[in-house]
N, C-alpha and C positions, 0 to 999 in steps of 0.2 A: 504493500500500500504506500509506503514512503517513496518508493521509486516512482509510482504513478503521480503522487502529489508533486514531486520535484519536476516531473515532465510538464505538468501543468504550469508550474511557476516559470519554467523556461519559455513557454509559449506566450506569456502574457505581455501586452503592449499598451496602447493608448487609444481612447475613443469612447463611444457610448451613444445611446439614443434616448430620446424622450418619447415614450409611446402613449401614455395617458397622463391626465392632469395630476394623478396622485401616485400611482405605483406602476411604472413601466414594466413590461414583461422582462423578467430576469432581475428586477431590482429587489433582491432579497434583503438588502440592508436598508431599504426605504430612503435612499439618499436623493432620489429624483433622477438618477441616471443608472444605466446598466453598464458596469465597468469591471475593472480588475478585482475589486473587493468581492463582488457578487460571485465571480468565478471561483474565488478562493473559498467562499462560504459553501458553495455547492460541492466543491471538492472535499471540504471538511465533512459535509453531510454524507458524501459517498464513503468516507472512511469512519462512519458511525458517530459523527457529531450531529445531534438532532436539530431539525428545523420544525417549527410548528406547522400545522396542517395548511394554514393560509399561505405561509411562505413556500411550502412545497408546490403550491399552485403556481406561484411566481417563478419558482426555480425550474419548472418543467417547460423550458423554452422551446422544445421541439414538439410539444403537445403529445408526448408518447404515453402519458398517464403514469409516468414514473420519473424519479429524479436519479440521474446517474452521471457517470463521467462524461457522457456525450454532451450533456447540458453545459457543464463547465467548459468543455472544449469549444463549443459553439460560441459562448460568450468571449472566450479568449480570441477566437477568430474574428468576431465582431470588433473586439478591442484593438486588434492590429490591422484592421481594414481588409481582411480577406473576404468577409461577407458584409453586406450593407444592411441586413435586417435579420432578425431571428425567425426560424421556420414557423414557430407557433404564434407569431405576433398578432395575427388576426383573431386569435382565440384568447387573447389576454383576458384574465378573469375580471379585471377592474373596468367596469363599464360606467360606474357612477361618477359623480363630480363632488362627492362629499369630502369634508375635512372634519372628522370627528376626533377629538383629542381628549385627554383626561389629565388631572393632577391628583396624585395620591397624597393626602395630608398625613405626614409622619410625625411621630413624637420626637422631640429634640434629643432625648436619651432613651431610645426604645428598649423594651425588655426583650428577652428571647421569644416570648409569646408573640409580641408585636412584630418582631423581625420575621418570624415564620409566617405570620398572617400577611405581611406586606409582600413577601415573595409569591405567595399563592395569588393574592389579589392582582399583583402586577402581571403575572403570567396570564390570568384570566382577562384582564382589561386590555392588555396588548393585543390579544387575538380578537376580542370583541370589537374594539375600535377599528381594527383593520377591515373586518367584514363590513361594518357600517360605512366606513369611508369608501370602500370599494363598490358597494351595492346600493348606496343611497345617494341622495343629493344634499344631505343635511350638513350643516356647519355648526358645530357646537363644541365648547370645552366643558367637560363635566368634572366636577369635584368629587372625589371618592374618599371615603373614610373606612377605617376599621373600627367597629363599635361592638364590643363583646355583649352589650346589652340588647342588640338586635338578634332575635331568635333565628332568622334566616338571612334574608337580604331585602332591602327596600330602596325605593327611589321616588323622587318627586318630579314634577314638570321642570325641565331644564336642569335637573339634578338638585341636590347631590345624590349619589348612590352610597349606601352604607352596607357593609358586609359584616355579619357577626359570626355565624356558624361556618366552620371550615368546610363542611359538606357542600356549601353553596358557593365557595370561592373557586368557581370554574367558569369557562367562557360561555356556556349555555345559559347559566343563570345571569351572568353579566349582560348578555345580549337581551334577555328577557327584561331585565331592569332598565336597560337603555330604551326599550320600547316605552316605558313609563315616562322617561325623560322627554320623549318626543310625542307625548300626549295620550298614549293608550291608558285610559282609566284615570287620567290626571287633568286633562284639559277640560275647561268648562263645556266645550262643544262635543265632548265624547258621547255623552248620554243622548244627545240629539241625533246621533247616527244610528241608534238602535231602536228597533221596533219588534216587540215580542221575541227578543233575544237574537234577532237577525240584523246584521250590520247593513245599513242602507246607503252608505257613502259610495258615490258613483265610481270614484277613481280606484279605491281599494277593491271594490267588487269586480271592476273590469280587470284589475291586475291579477286577482286570484284565478279568474277564468282564463286569462292569457297564459298564466304559468302552468295551470293544470291541464289546459286543453278541454276543460269541461264547461260548456256554455251555461250550465245551471249551477255551477259551484257557488257556494255562499260562505261568508264569514259569519260566525256566531260570536256573541259576546255577552258579558255581564257588566256590572258597574266598574270592574277593574281590568278584565282580561278579554282576549279574543282567541279564537281557535277555528280552524287548524293553523299551524305554523306560529302560534303564539309563544312557543317554547316555555309553556307553563310548568312542564316537568321535563327533566333531562331524558326520561325514557321516551319522549316524543321523537327525539332525534335519531333517525335511522341512517342518514347519509348527509353529506355536505350540502346536498340540494335543499334539505330542510332549513339549514341556516341561511342560505342565500334567499330562499323564498320568504323567510321571516323578514329579512332586511327590506326586500322590495315591497312587501305588504305594509310594513311600518312606514316606509317612505310615502306610500300612497295614502295611508291613513292620515299622516301629518298634513298632506295636501288637502284632504277632505275636511279636516277640522279647522284649517286655516292657520296652521302653525308656520 
């Protein structure tokens, strides 16, 4: 493996592309460009240094459904000018124009318990905001807290998000709570979109029918949540598609309620 990694290092040169507003294909380090560092990160992934699931999508620059040495070599070739675009460029996962960020409020002298919680929350929020930035048009900076007094996790309109129980310090819960930040169950106009438990907003209704291919598909809801794709329970998520559909539906809901 060391020999392969050295071979990659020798191939690397200069260059890069801007493919989308937020995360260009191959931009694994989210610098705004696809370059030498991304090739190195993919090479490290190839030798068993992990990337999260979102960054694996970005790293798959030839759209092969896997991340391997070929992806790193393609970026190296792009970097030295041997190719002018990446093979999977047209299938870049980032179609939205969102810019969702967060700030985790930390204690000035954190305990071991707080440090452990901060690590879990950071990993969860890093992934959650990447999905929201990639698959929505939202622009928001969300304040995040660790609060042991919160039994699960909770959020308000525009934030903050508070995590209490470690079981809920993962990206599916974080994405669910971000839905509340964007108005699901928290905006004054949310209740006006529901009639007998069926969501009536035109944009989100059209979106779920587009995503599922079912012309009769409906979104259901109560005073706080919606389903399907509301990520109300981690067990709801069966594939990456569920996370993407969640983002796109929340984006449409925010438009319906006027956020």
